[in-house]
NUROGU-751185 format. One record per residue (C-alpha): residue number from 1; residue in one letter; y negated, z negated, x. Coordinates in pm, whole numbers. Layout:
N
<rec NUM, "a", <Y, Z, X>>
...
//
This chain:
384
<rec 1, "m", <9, 35, -10>>
<rec 2, "q", <-373, 61, 103>>
<rec 3, "t", <-550, -251, 207>>
<rec 4, "s", <-883, -35, 313>>
<rec 5, "m", <-1140, 187, 200>>
<rec 6, "p", <-1269, 399, 441>>
<rec 7, "d", <-1613, 434, 306>>
<rec 8, "d", <-1866, 371, -29>>
<rec 9, "d", <-1761, 695, -179>>
<rec 10, "a", <-1467, 558, -303>>
<rec 11, "r", <-1649, 225, -423>>
<rec 12, "e", <-1883, 480, -624>>
<rec 13, "r", <-1592, 661, -797>>
<rec 14, "i", <-1471, 343, -925>>
<rec 15, "r", <-1789, 222, -1039>>
<rec 16, "a", <-1805, 583, -1205>>
<rec 17, "r", <-1474, 584, -1405>>
<rec 18, "g", <-1600, 194, -1495>>
<rec 19, "l", <-1925, 317, -1650>>
<rec 20, "g", <-1755, 593, -1795>>
<rec 21, "l", <-1489, 366, -1965>>
<rec 22, "g", <-1781, 195, -2191>>
<rec 23, "f", <-1871, -100, -1988>>
<rec 24, "d", <-2251, -161, -1863>>
<rec 25, "v", <-2223, -277, -1578>>
<rec 26, "v", <-1932, -258, -1253>>
<rec 27, "r", <-1986, -481, -939>>
<rec 28, "f", <-1779, -569, -654>>
<rec 29, "a", <-1694, -932, -499>>
<rec 30, "k", <-1481, -1053, -267>>
<rec 31, "t", <-1243, -1339, -383>>
<rec 32, "e", <-1336, -1645, -210>>
<rec 33, "l", <-1554, -1858, -451>>
<rec 34, "p", <-1833, -2045, -380>>
<rec 35, "a", <-1776, -2417, -273>>
<rec 36, "a", <-2005, -2539, -549>>
<rec 37, "a", <-1805, -2376, -838>>
<rec 38, "r", <-1517, -2527, -709>>
<rec 39, "d", <-1723, -2877, -666>>
<rec 40, "d", <-1883, -2825, -1029>>
<rec 41, "l", <-1516, -2776, -1165>>
<rec 42, "r", <-1380, -3088, -1078>>
<rec 43, "q", <-1672, -3316, -1168>>
<rec 44, "f", <-1653, -3145, -1519>>
<rec 45, "i", <-1270, -3256, -1529>>
<rec 46, "a", <-1295, -3537, -1332>>
<rec 47, "e", <-1581, -3660, -1604>>
<rec 48, "g", <-1389, -3530, -1910>>
<rec 49, "r", <-1661, -3306, -2054>>
<rec 50, "h", <-1362, -3058, -2115>>
<rec 51, "g", <-1268, -3249, -2411>>
<rec 52, "t", <-926, -3155, -2547>>
<rec 53, "m", <-950, -2808, -2337>>
<rec 54, "d", <-626, -2947, -2137>>
<rec 55, "w", <-571, -2619, -2007>>
<rec 56, "l", <-881, -2623, -1778>>
<rec 57, "a", <-719, -2967, -1596>>
<rec 58, "t", <-380, -2837, -1569>>
<rec 59, "n", <-494, -2508, -1430>>
<rec 60, "g", <-752, -2642, -1216>>
<rec 61, "k", <-663, -2603, -887>>
<rec 62, "r", <-552, -2208, -979>>
<rec 63, "r", <-882, -2148, -1116>>
<rec 64, "e", <-1054, -2330, -836>>
<rec 65, "s", <-916, -2025, -609>>
<rec 66, "i", <-831, -1672, -655>>
<rec 67, "d", <-626, -1698, -372>>
<rec 68, "a", <-394, -1953, -533>>
<rec 69, "l", <-360, -1737, -821>>
<rec 70, "w", <-264, -1455, -626>>
<rec 71, "p", <-296, -1448, -243>>
<rec 72, "e", <-289, -1082, -209>>
<rec 73, "a", <-573, -984, -358>>
<rec 74, "r", <-834, -831, -158>>
<rec 75, "s", <-1150, -762, -415>>
<rec 76, "a", <-1260, -832, -745>>
<rec 77, "i", <-1396, -516, -966>>
<rec 78, "v", <-1607, -758, -1223>>
<rec 79, "v", <-1723, -590, -1516>>
<rec 80, "g", <-1976, -627, -1788>>
<rec 81, "m", <-1980, -496, -2164>>
<rec 82, "n", <-2283, -564, -2349>>
<rec 83, "y", <-2247, -701, -2704>>
<rec 84, "a", <-2618, -809, -2739>>
<rec 85, "p", <-2732, -788, -3151>>
<rec 86, "s", <-2944, -574, -3306>>
<rec 87, "a", <-3174, -879, -3464>>
<rec 88, "d", <-3272, -1220, -3366>>
<rec 89, "p", <-2911, -1436, -3454>>
<rec 90, "l", <-3114, -1735, -3506>>
<rec 91, "q", <-3220, -1613, -3857>>
<rec 92, "t", <-2928, -1686, -3982>>
<rec 93, "m", <-3042, -2042, -3972>>
<rec 94, "d", <-3273, -1969, -4252>>
<rec 95, "d", <-3011, -1932, -4533>>
<rec 96, "a", <-2831, -2287, -4586>>
<rec 97, "r", <-2606, -2141, -4828>>
<rec 98, "a", <-2463, -1867, -4592>>
<rec 99, "g", <-2257, -1934, -4302>>
<rec 100, "a", <-2370, -1858, -3928>>
<rec 101, "i", <-2097, -1707, -3721>>
<rec 102, "s", <-2190, -1668, -3347>>
<rec 103, "v", <-2288, -1316, -3250>>
<rec 104, "y", <-1964, -1245, -3026>>
<rec 105, "a", <-1720, -1324, -3348>>
<rec 106, "q", <-1891, -1076, -3594>>
<rec 107, "g", <-1733, -772, -3451>>
<rec 108, "d", <-1392, -683, -3278>>
<rec 109, "d", <-1238, -930, -3080>>
<rec 110, "y", <-1388, -843, -2727>>
<rec 111, "h", <-1022, -953, -2549>>
<rec 112, "d", <-883, -639, -2711>>
<rec 113, "v", <-1190, -421, -2692>>
<rec 114, "l", <-1227, -552, -2306>>
<rec 115, "k", <-855, -536, -2197>>
<rec 116, "c", <-784, -201, -2282>>
<rec 117, "r", <-1033, -56, -2074>>
<rec 118, "l", <-976, -275, -1801>>
<rec 119, "k", <-621, -182, -1762>>
<rec 120, "q", <-745, 214, -1787>>
<rec 121, "l", <-973, 134, -1512>>
<rec 122, "a", <-665, -68, -1312>>
<rec 123, "q", <-452, 236, -1357>>
<rec 124, "f", <-704, 457, -1234>>
<rec 125, "v", <-731, 243, -925>>
<rec 126, "g", <-415, 194, -860>>
<rec 127, "h", <-340, 560, -910>>
<rec 128, "a", <-631, 659, -722>>
<rec 129, "f", <-575, 444, -382>>
<rec 130, "k", <-216, 340, -368>>
<rec 131, "v", <-304, -11, -441>>
<rec 132, "d", <-182, -330, -621>>
<rec 133, "v", <-402, -412, -932>>
<rec 134, "r", <-447, -732, -1200>>
<rec 135, "v", <-655, -733, -1505>>
<rec 136, "f", <-793, -1049, -1639>>
<rec 137, "v", <-1020, -1134, -1955>>
<rec 138, "d", <-1103, -1513, -1995>>
<rec 139, "t", <-736, -1608, -2092>>
<rec 140, "a", <-637, -1613, -1744>>
<rec 141, "p", <-717, -1916, -1473>>
<rec 142, "v", <-1021, -1712, -1305>>
<rec 143, "m", <-1371, -1864, -1289>>
<rec 144, "e", <-1549, -1543, -1402>>
<rec 145, "k", <-1908, -1641, -1391>>
<rec 146, "p", <-1913, -1729, -990>>
<rec 147, "l", <-1742, -1450, -955>>
<rec 148, "a", <-1977, -1187, -1132>>
<rec 149, "q", <-2270, -1403, -989>>
<rec 150, "e", <-2092, -1316, -621>>
<rec 151, "a", <-2095, -931, -757>>
<rec 152, "g", <-2443, -949, -869>>
<rec 153, "v", <-2388, -901, -1238>>
<rec 154, "g", <-2647, -1208, -1256>>
<rec 155, "w", <-2591, -1561, -1225>>
<rec 156, "q", <-2502, -1899, -1428>>
<rec 157, "g", <-2836, -2004, -1610>>
<rec 158, "k", <-2906, -2389, -1717>>
<rec 159, "h", <-2771, -2330, -2003>>
<rec 160, "t", <-2396, -2244, -1787>>
<rec 161, "n", <-2366, -1915, -1947>>
<rec 162, "l", <-2403, -1596, -1763>>
<rec 163, "v", <-2762, -1422, -1736>>
<rec 164, "s", <-2857, -1044, -1672>>
<rec 165, "r", <-3164, -931, -1552>>
<rec 166, "d", <-3072, -636, -1759>>
<rec 167, "f", <-2886, -783, -2044>>
<rec 168, "g", <-2983, -1078, -2069>>
<rec 169, "s", <-2713, -1363, -2213>>
<rec 170, "w", <-2533, -1095, -2374>>
<rec 171, "l", <-2260, -1002, -2186>>
<rec 172, "f", <-1854, -1017, -2204>>
<rec 173, "l", <-1670, -1055, -1849>>
<rec 174, "g", <-1400, -932, -1699>>
<rec 175, "s", <-1237, -845, -1406>>
<rec 176, "v", <-952, -657, -1240>>
<rec 177, "l", <-813, -773, -906>>
<rec 178, "t", <-682, -558, -645>>
<rec 179, "t", <-528, -538, -296>>
<rec 180, "l", <-793, -289, -224>>
<rec 181, "e", <-1039, -406, 88>>
<rec 182, "i", <-1390, -288, -146>>
<rec 183, "p", <-1735, -341, 39>>
<rec 184, "a", <-1897, -611, -195>>
<rec 185, "d", <-2213, -589, -395>>
<rec 186, "a", <-2505, -827, -322>>
<rec 187, "h", <-2443, -1181, -502>>
<rec 188, "e", <-2757, -1247, -780>>
<rec 189, "e", <-2970, -1523, -714>>
<rec 190, "d", <-3060, -1766, -955>>
<rec 191, "h", <-3393, -1652, -1144>>
<rec 192, "c", <-3401, -1942, -1401>>
<rec 193, "g", <-3697, -2094, -1239>>
<rec 194, "s", <-3907, -2385, -1399>>
<rec 195, "c", <-3785, -2281, -1742>>
<rec 196, "r", <-3548, -2487, -2011>>
<rec 197, "r", <-3603, -2316, -2292>>
<rec 198, "c", <-3209, -2346, -2333>>
<rec 199, "l", <-3183, -2696, -2273>>
<rec 200, "d", <-3455, -2771, -2529>>
<rec 201, "a", <-3293, -2553, -2828>>
<rec 202, "c", <-2970, -2733, -2826>>
<rec 203, "p", <-2898, -2919, -3139>>
<rec 204, "t", <-2696, -3164, -3027>>
<rec 205, "n", <-2800, -3210, -2652>>
<rec 206, "a", <-2501, -3115, -2506>>
<rec 207, "f", <-2679, -3043, -2178>>
<rec 208, "t", <-2673, -3391, -1973>>
<rec 209, "a", <-2893, -3201, -1728>>
<rec 210, "p", <-2957, -2833, -1607>>
<rec 211, "y", <-2660, -2633, -1520>>
<rec 212, "r", <-2430, -2957, -1626>>
<rec 213, "i", <-2284, -2929, -2026>>
<rec 214, "d", <-2070, -3180, -2202>>
<rec 215, "a", <-1871, -2996, -2385>>
<rec 216, "r", <-1748, -3258, -2637>>
<rec 217, "r", <-2117, -3264, -2777>>
<rec 218, "c", <-2133, -2862, -2781>>
<rec 219, "i", <-2107, -2695, -3146>>
<rec 220, "s", <-1897, -2429, -2995>>
<rec 221, "y", <-1686, -2671, -2885>>
<rec 222, "l", <-1690, -2869, -3217>>
<rec 223, "t", <-1610, -2535, -3450>>
<rec 224, "i", <-1398, -2393, -3214>>
<rec 225, "e", <-1170, -2576, -2965>>
<rec 226, "h", <-1213, -2910, -3140>>
<rec 227, "k", <-884, -2983, -3408>>
<rec 228, "g", <-956, -3286, -3586>>
<rec 229, "q", <-1270, -3413, -3779>>
<rec 230, "i", <-1612, -3300, -3636>>
<rec 231, "p", <-1749, -3638, -3520>>
<rec 232, "r", <-2047, -3784, -3784>>
<rec 233, "e", <-2299, -3822, -3507>>
<rec 234, "f", <-2287, -3393, -3473>>
<rec 235, "r", <-2207, -3291, -3857>>
<rec 236, "e", <-2574, -3272, -3965>>
<rec 237, "q", <-2673, -3117, -3605>>
<rec 238, "m", <-2459, -2811, -3717>>
<rec 239, "g", <-2643, -2690, -3973>>
<rec 240, "n", <-2486, -2384, -4119>>
<rec 241, "r", <-2322, -2283, -3791>>
<rec 242, "i", <-1929, -2222, -3863>>
<rec 243, "y", <-1849, -2062, -3564>>
<rec 244, "g", <-1961, -2111, -3224>>
<rec 245, "c", <-2344, -2156, -3160>>
<rec 246, "d", <-2575, -1906, -3042>>
<rec 247, "d", <-2908, -2148, -2974>>
<rec 248, "c", <-2925, -2154, -2601>>
<rec 249, "l", <-2828, -1817, -2570>>
<rec 250, "a", <-3056, -1678, -2825>>
<rec 251, "v", <-3399, -1818, -2704>>
<rec 252, "c", <-3348, -1695, -2352>>
<rec 253, "p", <-3660, -1521, -2220>>
<rec 254, "w", <-3423, -1269, -2052>>
<rec 255, "n", <-3307, -1118, -2378>>
<rec 256, "t", <-3659, -994, -2365>>
<rec 257, "f", <-3454, -652, -2134>>
<rec 258, "a", <-3180, -634, -2304>>
<rec 259, "s", <-3115, -373, -2616>>
<rec 260, "a", <-2851, -366, -2867>>
<rec 261, "a", <-2477, -324, -2773>>
<rec 262, "r", <-2397, 39, -2738>>
<rec 263, "e", <-1995, -22, -2839>>
<rec 264, "q", <-1896, 7, -3212>>
<rec 265, "r", <-1673, -235, -3232>>
<rec 266, "l", <-1894, -515, -3088>>
<rec 267, "h", <-2150, -433, -3371>>
<rec 268, "a", <-2155, -718, -3654>>
<rec 269, "r", <-1925, -605, -3936>>
<rec 270, "e", <-2128, -662, -4271>>
<rec 271, "e", <-1937, -939, -4391>>
<rec 272, "l", <-1957, -1143, -4127>>
<rec 273, "r", <-2378, -1146, -4084>>
<rec 274, "s", <-2449, -1409, -4315>>
<rec 275, "p", <-2110, -1483, -4518>>
<rec 276, "p", <-2189, -1682, -4878>>
<rec 277, "l", <-2037, -2079, -4775>>
<rec 278, "a", <-1918, -2031, -5176>>
<rec 279, "d", <-1706, -1716, -5076>>
<rec 280, "l", <-1558, -1908, -4768>>
<rec 281, "a", <-1499, -2196, -4906>>
<rec 282, "r", <-1252, -2043, -5136>>
<rec 283, "l", <-1040, -1890, -4882>>
<rec 284, "d", <-647, -1952, -4858>>
<rec 285, "d", <-474, -1828, -4541>>
<rec 286, "g", <-400, -1530, -4648>>
<rec 287, "a", <-742, -1434, -4741>>
<rec 288, "f", <-850, -1583, -4435>>
<rec 289, "r", <-607, -1360, -4215>>
<rec 290, "a", <-701, -1031, -4395>>
<rec 291, "l", <-1122, -1145, -4337>>
<rec 292, "f", <-1095, -1192, -3981>>
<rec 293, "r", <-796, -1002, -3892>>
<rec 294, "k", <-969, -853, -3589>>
<rec 295, "s", <-1208, -1108, -3543>>
<rec 296, "p", <-1166, -1405, -3275>>
<rec 297, "v", <-1228, -1637, -3528>>
<rec 298, "k", <-858, -1566, -3622>>
<rec 299, "r", <-738, -1819, -3364>>
<rec 300, "i", <-875, -2156, -3493>>
<rec 301, "g", <-684, -2122, -3828>>
<rec 302, "r", <-788, -2136, -4224>>
<rec 303, "d", <-814, -2507, -4218>>
<rec 304, "r", <-1041, -2583, -3930>>
<rec 305, "f", <-1237, -2304, -4057>>
<rec 306, "v", <-1277, -2425, -4387>>
<rec 307, "r", <-1362, -2762, -4198>>
<rec 308, "n", <-1681, -2616, -4044>>
<rec 309, "v", <-1785, -2438, -4379>>
<rec 310, "l", <-1778, -2785, -4551>>
<rec 311, "v", <-1994, -2959, -4285>>
<rec 312, "a", <-2251, -2615, -4339>>
<rec 313, "m", <-2222, -2686, -4761>>
<rec 314, "g", <-2272, -3054, -4718>>
<rec 315, "n", <-2571, -2983, -4513>>
<rec 316, "s", <-2732, -2700, -4735>>
<rec 317, "g", <-2887, -2943, -5011>>
<rec 318, "d", <-2735, -2738, -5260>>
<rec 319, "p", <-2584, -2957, -5532>>
<rec 320, "e", <-2427, -2600, -5691>>
<rec 321, "l", <-2227, -2584, -5368>>
<rec 322, "a", <-2028, -2917, -5512>>
<rec 323, "p", <-1779, -2763, -5746>>
<rec 324, "e", <-1647, -2574, -5447>>
<rec 325, "a", <-1639, -2941, -5239>>
<rec 326, "l", <-1508, -3085, -5538>>
<rec 327, "r", <-1174, -2814, -5578>>
<rec 328, "l", <-1077, -2892, -5224>>
<rec 329, "l", <-1013, -3230, -5272>>
<rec 330, "s", <-671, -3137, -5364>>
<rec 331, "d", <-622, -2906, -5042>>
<rec 332, "p", <-253, -2928, -4869>>
<rec 333, "s", <-467, -3000, -4546>>
<rec 334, "p", <-608, -3366, -4490>>
<rec 335, "l", <-846, -3214, -4240>>
<rec 336, "v", <-1015, -3025, -4532>>
<rec 337, "r", <-979, -3276, -4806>>
<rec 338, "a", <-1146, -3511, -4564>>
<rec 339, "m", <-1427, -3262, -4475>>
<rec 340, "a", <-1482, -3224, -4893>>
<rec 341, "v", <-1526, -3574, -4906>>
<rec 342, "w", <-1784, -3580, -4649>>
<rec 343, "a", <-1984, -3259, -4812>>
<rec 344, "l", <-1944, -3403, -5171>>
<rec 345, "s", <-2144, -3726, -5010>>
<rec 346, "r", <-2439, -3539, -4946>>
<rec 347, "l", <-2456, -3330, -5275>>
<rec 348, "l", <-2371, -3537, -5536>>
<rec 349, "p", <-2601, -3825, -5674>>
<rec 350, "a", <-2499, -4165, -5519>>
<rec 351, "d", <-2361, -4331, -5819>>
<rec 352, "e", <-2142, -4004, -5945>>
<rec 353, "f", <-2021, -3995, -5611>>
<rec 354, "a", <-1894, -4344, -5639>>
<rec 355, "r", <-1755, -4304, -5965>>
<rec 356, "l", <-1548, -3998, -5831>>
<rec 357, "g", <-1423, -4185, -5499>>
<rec 358, "e", <-1288, -4430, -5763>>
<rec 359, "h", <-1055, -4173, -5930>>
<rec 360, "c", <-968, -4031, -5651>>
<rec 361, "g", <-667, -4217, -5419>>
<rec 362, "e", <-597, -4090, -5115>>
<rec 363, "p", <-307, -4193, -4864>>
<rec 364, "d", <-442, -3985, -4542>>
<rec 365, "p", <-619, -4244, -4304>>
<rec 366, "d", <-909, -3973, -4254>>
<rec 367, "v", <-964, -3851, -4576>>
<rec 368, "l", <-963, -4249, -4682>>
<rec 369, "s", <-1253, -4343, -4361>>
<rec 370, "e", <-1469, -4056, -4565>>
<rec 371, "w", <-1465, -4228, -4922>>
<rec 372, "g", <-1503, -4536, -4726>>
<rec 373, "q", <-1855, -4460, -4504>>
<rec 374, "p", <-2045, -4204, -4807>>
<rec 375, "s", <-2356, -4024, -4667>>
<rec 376, "a", <-2673, -4003, -4860>>
<rec 377, "p", <-2729, -3679, -5028>>
<rec 378, "k", <-2972, -3523, -4826>>
<rec 379, "a", <-3197, -3259, -5023>>
<rec 380, "q", <-3254, -3017, -4675>>
<rec 381, "r", <-3014, -2971, -4382>>
<rec 382, "r", <-3178, -3014, -4006>>
<rec 383, "g", <-3291, -2706, -3857>>
<rec 384, "r", <-3247, -2568, -3577>>
//
């Protein structure tokens, strides 16, 4: 197998092939990650800020070093695909009766979109240069953001996500590792300066400091990764966010230079732009799977999703949504039933909620705890 490249011409052939496949940026890096990235990961896990994302700790050593993942790898081809929305995603916060789904999940699952084209790029590299290749999207233990910064795609901003001077905060990342020695592009410097808009925008104060996030406080983590009840201290701050949160991304000034995504499959489906909460609360498992068949939302399952919807209903301040929550008191899932209680505690007058509790005995501890700690009904939800 070839392990060296005689000149930059072959590198530009790879770049041109990647751009031709629809990637918006294609750059190159060596496989050695900065020591600071490894140290940050170790501290993140040691402090428990990864929450229940146990795979981060389990694969920690492999994630720290590409050499531990694949010792023969010599270069990384790092690609980015723009998924910027055509409108301000924070506008979805203005309708309390509708759910806000993170921009990245309103179109087709990016794993499917990127992986198909990454395989085509890898096949080209493997055949053209007679080398070994492996494809990675974010399901593998690779620190993609530090790797992307080494390749010059962008830098890790204070919100810990990648920021690009050309695409703002809206880039999906993927990589092709190869045994081919490819000249690296220049790494990108940090251009956040004194700006702290992303930190100040976080509804739950998930950033303990610039460049440091506590996932356990992050709405994206709570609505996607967290499997249990949403902690009470974060429910009101969730507003109508039912899958993910775009606040820290959307306020980044570098988004000024971003244009709407070219890839049609990443454009928002109309039914996911601002779906009515009442409709989402009626989803059974089959309807949930049908609606989110091509979306990353499907991976959290119907029960966790409806849990999120009920939190949003409780925050809506709209008593007309109470019948939907009332119907879900008899849902098979204790997760759903408990959040239905909480939603009703905020949508019904206190005396009506108390009478309801007197006639709804419930053996499940989580549901019982919700009956025992009613929230005062709110006329308005808390905005961003």
